[in-house]
C-alpha positions, 0 to 999 in steps of 0.5 A: 821032370824031364818036361817040366824042364823044357816047358820052363826053358821055353818061358825063359826064351820066349819071355822077354821077346814077348814082353819087348813085343808089347812094350813095342805094341803099347808105345805105338802112337797114332800118326801126327794130324795135317791141317790143310793149307789155308788161303791167304788174307789180302794185305789191306782193305782197300786199294788206299789203305796203307795207315796202321791206325785204326779206329778199333784201338779207340776205347770206346769212351773216346769213340762215342761223344754222346755222354748219356750213351757213354753212361748208358754204355758204362751201366750195361758193363757193370749189370749185363747178365751176359757179360756177369755170366762171360765172367764165371765161364772164365771162372769154371776155365781158371778151376779147371786149370787147377786141377790139371796143374795137380795132376803133374805134382805128387798127391799124398794123403792121410791114412788113418785105417784099422781092419781085422782078417781071418786068414786062411789055413792052407793060403801062403798069407795063413802059413805066414802069419802062423804066429798071429793067425793062431792063439797061444796053447789053449788044449795040449798043442792045439791051436784055436785060429784067431781074426788077425788085427791090423792098424796103419797111421801114416802117408800114402802117395801117388805120384804119375811122372809125366815122362811123355808131356801127356799131363803138360800138354793137359795142363796147357790145353787148360790154360790156353781154354782159360785165356780163349775163356777171357777172349770170349768176355772181350767178346761179349763186351765188344757185341754189348757196346755195339748193341746198346749203340744200336738201340741208342742210336734207333732211339733217335732215329725214331725220335726224329721220325715222330717228329716228321710224322708230327710235322707232316700230321699238322701240315695235312691238318692245315691242308685238310681244314682248307679243302673243307671250306673250299667245299663249302665254297662249291670250290671243291667235292667231297673226293678231295674232301675224303682223299684229304682224311685219309693221308691224315689218318694214315699219318697219325696211324705211323706215328702210334705205331712208332710210338710203340717201336719207341717203347719196344725199343727202350724196354729191350734196351733197358733190359740189356742195361739189367735193369726194368723199363724205364725212360731212356736220357738221349742226347742230341737229335740224330741228324745233328749227332756228329759223324767222323769226317774220316773213318781208319781201319788200319790193317787186316793183321791190326783188326787180328790182334784186336778182335777178341773172336780172332783171338779165342778161336786161335786159342781154341785151335792151339788148346786143340793141338795140346789135345791131341798130343796128349791123346798121343801120348796116352798109347806110350807107358805112364811111370807111377811112384806110390810110396807111403810111411807110417806106423803099422802093428797088429796090436794097437798097443804097440802101434807107436812102438817105433822103430819096430812098428816103422814102415815104409815103401815105394812101388815103381810101376810101368804100365801101357796099353796092351789089348783093346786101346779102344777107348785111347783110339776113340779120345784120339779121333775125337781130340782130332776131330775136335782139332780140325773143328778149331782151325776150320772155326778160325779160318771162319772168324778171320774171314767173317772180320775180313768181310766186316770191315769191307763191308761196313766200310765202303757201305759208310762212304755209299751212304753218305753219298745217299744221305748227301742225295737224299738231303737234296730230294728232300728240299725239294719236296719241301718247295714241291709242297709249299708251290702245290699249296700255293697253287692249290689256293690260287685253284692252278692246281688239283687237290691231287697234286698236293696230296702227292707231293705231301705223301712224298714229303713225308716219305723222303723225310723218313728215308733220310732218318733211316739213311741217317741212323743207317750210318750211324749202325755201319760206324758203330759196326765197323767198330766192333768188327775192328776190335773196338769196345773191350778194356784189358783184363784187371787180373792177370792169368798165370801159367 
C-alpha cells in the first residue's frame, strides 16, 4: 500500500510538469525564412524617357490599325484552345478557394444510425448496461445475455477553431492563386495577340517577297531572251545563256519555297484562330503599313503594373509566403469542437419519446504534435523552398520585362536606320540594273555584270522586306513587353 501511494505521489508531482513540457514542445515552430535583398531596378528605360505614357496602356483595337488583323485577333480570343484552357484553370483555382473557405466554417452532418452490440459480461460497458444487456428472468434467477440495439437520429458537427490563423493563411494562399490564375489568363491573351500579329505581318512580308521574286523573275526572263538573241547573232556565247538560265531557275525555286512558307504560315495562324486551314485576308502590303512616328514606353513602374507575368509571379510569391505561415502554424495545437444533438434510444419504439430520448453533447479537444513531427517539418521545408522559388521567379520576371522593353525599344530605332539605308541601296541597285542592261545591249558591259546587278537587286529587295517585317515584329514585341494586349475580366473575384 505504501509503495502504491508513493507511485501516485510521484505521478501527481511530475504529471503537470510533463504536460507543460509536452505542450511547450508542441508549440515550437520553425523560424521564419529570410529573403535575399533584390537588386534595384533602373528608374527609366532610356536616358531620354521621362513620360509616364505607354503604348502598353492602349487596347489592341487601338494599337493595331489594320481591320483584317483586328478581326483575326478577335476570332482568336473567342476560339483559341489555349485561352479556353486558361479560363478553366481559373475555375479550378476558384474551386480550391471555395474549399479553403469552407474549412473555416463548422461542418454539420445529418446522422441516422442503427446498430447492435453485445457487451462483455466482465467489461465496464457490460456492468454499466446490466439492465439492457441481460434479458428478463426466464428460468428462476438466471438471466440470458442479449445484444443491445442502439438508434440515433440527429446532427453531428466538427469545427476547428482557427486560433493561430492556419486556416486563414490557407484561404489567403488560395485566393492569391485565384488572382494569379486570372493574371495567367491575361498572359495567354497578350501572348496570343502578339503571336497572331506576328504571323499576320510574316504573311505580309512573305507576300512582298513573292512580289519581289515575281518582278525579278520577269526581269530575268527578258534578260535571258536578249542573251539568246545575241547568241544567235554571234554577240554572246552559250556560257552567258547558261548563267542567265541558272539565275532564273534559282529565282523560280525561291518563289516556290516562298509559296510553301505562305501556306505554312496561314495554316499556323488558322490553328491559333481555332479553325481549319483557309485563306487569310490581308490588308495593305507591308511596305505600305504605317509605323508610329514615336513610341512611348513610359516608366518601369508602369510596365510592372501592366505585365501579367510579373503580376502573376508576385501573387504566387505572396501565396507561397502564406503557405509558409500556414505550415508554421501547423506546429501549434489546434482546438476542435465536436457537438452533437439528436434522439437516441435502445428501442426504435421509444426513439421519439422526448425529452427522455433527447441526447446532446459537446467535446472540445486541444491537440498538438508531440513526437514524430517529420511530416510537419517536411511540409514546412517544402513551403519554404517553394517560397524561395516564387521569389526567384518574380525577380526573373521583372528582369526579363526590363530586358525585353530595352531590347525592343533600341531595336526599333536601329532597324529604322537600317531600313532607310537599305531603301537607298535598293534604289541605287535598280538604277544599276537598268544601266547594266543598256550597256550590255550596247556591248559596253559583260553578261556577268548584268547577272551580278540582277542578283544584287533581288537580294537587296528581299533584305528590305525582311527589315520592314522585323520593324513590325519589334513593335509587336515591345507592345507585349509593356503589358499590352489584354482586357480586364468581367467576372469579379471576391475573397
